C-alpha positions as CSV (number, residue, x, y, z in Angstrom):
1,M,8.4,5.8,-3.0
2,F,5.2,5.7,-1.8
3,L,6.4,5.1,1.7
4,I,9.0,7.7,1.6
5,I,6.4,10.0,0.8
6,A,3.8,8.8,3.5
7,I,6.8,8.9,6.1
8,F,7.2,12.7,5.5
9,Y,3.3,13.1,5.2
10,G,3.2,11.4,8.6
11,L,6.0,13.3,10.1
12,N,3.8,16.6,8.5
13,V,0.4,15.4,10.4
14,L,2.6,14.9,13.8
15,S,4.3,18.5,13.7
16,T,1.0,20.3,12.9
17,E,-1.4,18.3,14.6
18,G,0.2,16.7,17.6
19,F,1.3,13.3,18.6
20,A,-2.5,12.5,19.8
21,T,-3.9,13.2,16.8
22,F,-1.2,11.4,14.9
23,K,-1.6,8.1,17.2
24,S,-5.6,8.6,16.7
25,E,-5.3,8.9,12.8
26,M,-2.9,6.1,12.5
27,G,-5.0,3.8,14.3
28,K,-8.0,5.1,12.4
29,S,-6.5,4.3,9.4
30,W,-5.1,0.9,10.0
31,S,-8.7,-0.1,11.2
32,E,-10.5,1.5,7.7
33,F,-7.7,-0.3,5.7
34,W,-8.3,-3.6,6.6
35,G,-12.2,-2.5,7.2
36,Q,-12.8,-1.8,3.8
37,G,-10.2,-4.3,2.3
38,F,-12.5,-5.9,0.0
39,D,-14.2,-2.6,-1.3
40,F,-13.4,-1.7,-4.3
41,T,-16.1,0.7,-4.6
42,G,-16.2,4.3,-3.5
43,R,-13.1,6.4,-2.6
44,T,-10.0,7.2,-0.7
45,T,-8.8,10.6,-0.1
46,R,-5.2,11.6,-0.6
47,R,-5.1,11.9,3.0
48,E,-6.4,8.5,3.6
49,F,-3.9,7.0,1.3
50,L,-0.8,8.3,2.7
51,L,-1.8,7.3,6.1
52,A,-2.7,3.9,5.3
53,C,0.6,3.7,3.2
54,L,2.5,4.5,6.3
55,S,0.3,2.7,8.8
56,V,0.9,-0.4,7.0
57,L,4.5,0.6,7.0
58,V,5.0,0.8,10.3
59,R,3.9,-2.6,11.6
60,L,6.0,-3.9,8.7
61,L,8.8,-2.4,10.2
62,V,7.6,-3.2,13.7
63,I,8.1,-6.8,12.4
64,G,11.1,-7.1,10.6
65,C,12.8,-5.3,13.0
66,G,11.8,-8.2,15.5
67,V,12.9,-10.8,12.9
68,I,16.5,-9.2,12.5
69,I,17.1,-8.6,16.0
70,L,16.4,-12.4,17.0
71,L,18.7,-13.4,14.0
72,A,20.9,-11.1,15.2
73,L,20.5,-12.9,18.9
74,M,20.6,-16.4,17.3
75,A,23.7,-16.1,15.3
76,N,25.5,-14.9,18.5
77,G,23.8,-18.1,20.5
78,D,23.2,-21.7,19.9
79,G,21.4,-20.7,16.6
80,G,18.4,-22.1,18.0
81,G,15.9,-23.0,21.1
82,F,13.8,-20.0,22.5
83,L,14.8,-17.5,20.2
84,G,14.9,-19.8,16.7
85,A,11.2,-20.7,17.7
86,I,10.1,-16.9,18.4
87,G,11.9,-15.7,15.0
88,G,10.1,-18.5,13.2
89,I,7.1,-17.1,14.3
90,L,7.5,-14.0,13.4
91,G,8.7,-14.8,10.2
92,I,5.5,-16.7,9.8
93,I,3.5,-13.9,10.9
94,G,5.4,-11.5,8.7
95,S,4.9,-13.8,5.5
96,M,1.1,-14.2,6.6
97,L,0.8,-10.2,6.6
98,F,2.6,-9.5,3.4
99,I,0.1,-12.1,1.7
100,A,-2.9,-10.8,3.8
101,L,-2.2,-7.2,2.4
102,I,-2.4,-7.7,-1.3
103,V,-6.1,-7.9,-1.9
104,P,-6.6,-4.4,0.5
105,T,-4.1,-2.8,-1.1
106,L,-4.9,-3.2,-4.4
107,A,-8.2,-1.9,-3.2
108,I,-7.0,0.9,-1.9
109,F,-5.1,1.8,-5.0
110,V,-8.2,1.4,-6.9
111,R,-10.4,3.5,-4.7
112,R,-7.4,6.4,-4.9
113,Y,-7.6,6.1,-8.6
114,R,-11.2,6.2,-8.8
115,D,-11.1,9.7,-6.4
116,V,-8.3,11.2,-8.8
117,G,-10.7,10.5,-11.9
118,V,-8.5,8.0,-13.5
119,S,-9.8,5.2,-15.1
120,I,-9.0,1.7,-13.0
121,W,-7.9,0.5,-16.2
122,V,-4.8,2.6,-16.2
123,F,-4.1,0.9,-12.8
124,I,-4.5,-2.6,-14.5
125,L,-2.3,-1.6,-17.6
126,I,0.7,-0.3,-15.4
127,I,0.5,-3.4,-13.2
128,I,0.4,-6.0,-16.3
129,L,3.0,-3.7,-18.0
130,S,5.2,-3.9,-14.7
131,A,4.9,-7.6,-14.4
132,F,5.6,-8.3,-18.4
133,T,8.3,-6.1,-18.9
134,S,9.9,-7.5,-15.5
135,A,9.6,-11.0,-17.3
136,L,10.6,-10.2,-20.4
137,L,13.6,-8.6,-19.2
138,S,14.3,-11.7,-17.1
139,A,14.3,-13.8,-19.8
140,F,16.9,-11.7,-21.6
141,T,19.4,-9.8,-19.5
142,S,20.2,-10.3,-16.0
143,S,21.2,-6.4,-15.9
144,G,19.2,-5.7,-12.5
145,V,19.6,-2.2,-13.5
146,I,17.3,-2.1,-16.7
147,K,14.6,-4.4,-14.3
148,L,15.2,-1.3,-11.8
149,V,14.4,1.6,-14.1
150,V,11.6,0.2,-15.9
151,G,10.1,-0.7,-12.1
152,L,10.6,2.8,-11.2
153,I,8.8,4.0,-14.4
154,G,5.7,2.2,-13.4
155,E,6.3,3.7,-9.6
156,I,6.7,6.9,-10.7
157,I,3.6,6.9,-13.0
158,N,1.4,5.4,-9.7
159,L,2.8,7.7,-7.3
160,V,2.2,11.1,-9.7
161,I,-1.6,10.0,-9.9
162,C,-2.1,8.9,-6.1
163,L,-0.6,12.1,-5.4
164,S,-2.7,14.3,-7.6
165,P,-6.1,15.9,-5.8
166,S,-9.0,14.5,-5.5
167,K,-11.6,15.4,-8.2
168,K,-15.4,16.0,-8.1
169,V,-17.0,13.7,-10.7
170,E,-20.5,14.4,-12.0
171,N,-21.7,11.3,-13.3
172,D,-20.4,9.0,-10.7
173,L,-22.6,6.2,-10.1
174,Q,-22.7,6.5,-5.7
175,N,-24.0,10.4,-6.9
176,I,-27.0,8.8,-9.6
177,P,-30.2,8.7,-7.6
178,Q,-31.1,4.6,-7.7
179,N,-34.7,4.9,-9.9
180,V,-32.5,6.0,-12.3
181,L,-30.1,3.2,-12.4
182,Q,-33.0,0.9,-12.0
183,N,-34.9,2.7,-14.8
184,G,-31.7,2.9,-17.1
185,E,-33.2,6.3,-18.1
């Protein structure tokens, strides 16, 4: 769901600000995504969040399309050789990128929740409940529809929170002077 909205947001940026600005924003969001990948402090605006989602999506789609094209070419050919090696390498790169995305994705969600003014514990609770209910449903039912609905509920809650406007928080730790933090006043 995030990706669909990020695509529409990207198209909106592209149509209103032009291709050069869009390309620049995408490159900037990609570098900020990785540059702040382990930073769970601070905030991420709605625009930064959506452009980061779109930037990640574009890169994953390029790698995924490359793997699919190579697999299709391998199916028509000898099934190995040079194309098999390239397909294997792209598959490994895609898998490593997917694993590497876990921590930066969690960090950007935490920063976005903070920017919206929602407790990080809500995000953690949504993740735990989604994983728990999915595991529980897997043990007792084989219906994929029920697991899909439960997963969508968590996604919809995340979507509503992440698309909410930023809130100015008066007591944010970043706005408190250092001497107050040190003295405990």
